[in-house]
N, C-alpha and C positions, 0 to 999 in steps of 0.2 A: 371562217368567211369574214375579212376585214371589215368594219361599219368605218362611216364617217361621220360624225354627228353634229348639225344644225341649229339654232332656233329661229323660227323664222313666226312671223306675224302675218297673215293675210296675203290674199293675193295667188298667185300659182309662180312655182318658180320650174325655167325649165332646164332640164339637166342636160351636160352630154351623153352621147350613145353610154349603155350601160348601167343608168342608175335605175332606181323602183323607191317610191314613194313610200314610207308610211309613217303616216299623219295622227298623232295620238289625240289631236282635238280639231275641230275645227278655226278654233281660237290662236293662240300662244303656243306652240307644241316644237316637239323633239322630231326632228327629221332624219330618219335613217337611211344611210342609202348602201343598198346591198349591192356589192360592187361582183359581177359577173360576165363571163365569158362573151369576148364578142361576138357579133352573128355571124354567121358562115362564110356571108359575102365580105364583114368588112375584116375579118382574118385573114380572106384570101388578099384582100387590098396590102394592107399593112405586109407581109410576105412580100406581095411582089413590089410592093416599097424597096422593102428592105435589100432584097436582092439586087435590085438595080442599085441604091445607092453604093454598096460595095462593088459592083462594076465600074460605078463611074470615080466614083473618091479613088479608088486603086489605080485608073485608069489618066484623071483628069485633075486629082486632087481634091482637098476638103472646099474649098472655095466654089468650085463648080456650081453653075445656076441651078437654083432647086429646081427650076422649070425644068431643065434640061433631063434630071434625075423622074420627075414626074412622069416627062416623055418615055425616058426608056420604062417605065416600066408598065405604062398604059392605060395610065388614070389621073384626073385632071388634076388641077394643082389644088382646088380645095380639097377633092380626099388627104392629098399626102398632108395639107397643114391640120387637116382634122386629126388627125393621128399626130402628126409631128408640130406642134407650132412654132419651133424654132430650127434655126439648122442645128443646135448646137443638141437640142432633142434626137434629132435623124443624126446624127452622131454618134451620140451617147449609145441608142438603139444598135445600131449596124457596128458599133464594135463592143458592144455587153459581152459577146461570147469569146471573145480574143482577151480581154480583159481578166473574165473569169477563170480562163485556163491561167495565165499568167499570174495570177493571185494565187490559185491553185496550187502553181508548181513550187511557187516563192517561198509557200508555207510547207511544204512537202519538205524543200529542200532544207530548210531553216533547221531542221532537229542538230543539235551538237555545233552548230558553227560557230563561229566569234560572228557576237552580235554587229558591230563597225562593219565586217567585209559583208554580212546579211543581208546588211542597211546599201552598202556599197552595191552588191549585186542584184538588188532591185530597182537599185536607181538608174543605174546601168539599163537593165530590162526597160523600164519603163519608156526611156528617151528611144530603145528599139524598137520600140512595139507602137510607140506616138508616131515614129517616122516611118512610118508603113501607108499611112493616109500623108501624102506630101501637103503641106501647110495645115495638119491638125494642130503641131506646136500652139499658135495662134490660139487657141480654142481650149486645149488640156484644160486648164482650169477652170473652167465653168462646166465641159464636158463631167470632168471626177465629181462634182457636186450632186449632178441627173442623178436619181436614184435606179438605174436599171440594175440590176444585178453582177452586173461585171464592173462597175464604176462605184459600187458601194464595195465591192469585194477587195478590189486595188488599193482604193482611201482606205478600207481598214488594215490590210493588208499592209501600207503603209507608215499609217501611224502606229501598228503593232512593234513593227520593227523599232521605228525610232524610240520606243517605250524602252525594249529591250536594251536599245545603246543608252540610253540615259540613265536607265536603272543601275547598269554595269559602269557608269562611268566613264563610257568613252564618245559621249557626245555633247557638246556643252547644254546645259540646262534650258537656254531663250531660243534654240531653235524647233522651229515648229513643220507640223507637216505640210502648211502653205510653204513654206522655206524649201521645203524639198519642189513642190511644183513648179514653185518660181525657176528654182537651177534648173528642172526637165525641162522646163518651155526653154530656158535661153539656152542650154548646149539642144537638144532639137532644131533649132532656131537655127544654130551656130552650123548643123552638119548636116541637116534634110538635101541640101545639096549634095554632100560628098559621093562618090559612086562606091568606095568602101569605108562606110564610117566606126566601123568598129574600134578602129584605132583609136581615132579622135574620141570617140564618144568615150572609152575607158578612162584616156590621158585628162578631160576634162571633170569626167568625175572624180577621180583620184587626186583631181587641182582642190575640188571643192571640199571634196571627205578630208582632207589635209584640214581645210579650214574650219570646219566644223567640231573637227575632232578635241577633245578636255583638255588644257596642257595644264 
């Protein structure tokens, strides 16, 4: 079970839900916080919020009012913010399972594939996944930095494929994963209103890959 260690001195420290104090002494002390599961009612509220967010984001886009998400979930806005302090936190949590499946499929497919083509397919599918929620592209860079299982796996998979392509000499050494995210964001914004974006996405990804290829 993971532990977070703090140095404290005097007074009381009030933790968010789910923390347990272990004080070594009354003065200067190490504070260990055991992360424990949410209470049953808190877990139910979290699941209701995520279910409501998925439905509302799919129907109306990622920029929908969080008040509307809370109302759809049947919880107060304070309850939503306790679980998800920012819109990006909620987007990352709602998208986590989708991104986790995407990254796992990418890793399984990569066996024996040309490194540059594997990176191209990853970028193309990242754009397609981003376009599931209209308007998510504008927050993609922030969302991928939030440590949900899916966001972590997606970032790690992209970094792995980029490393493989650089090691093979197929990609310029100055290209970073952040560059891939910037391009995915730009392509998503350019294609999110298309009724059938697949061909347009593939074309724009191809243009980008031609630019990053090592000459």
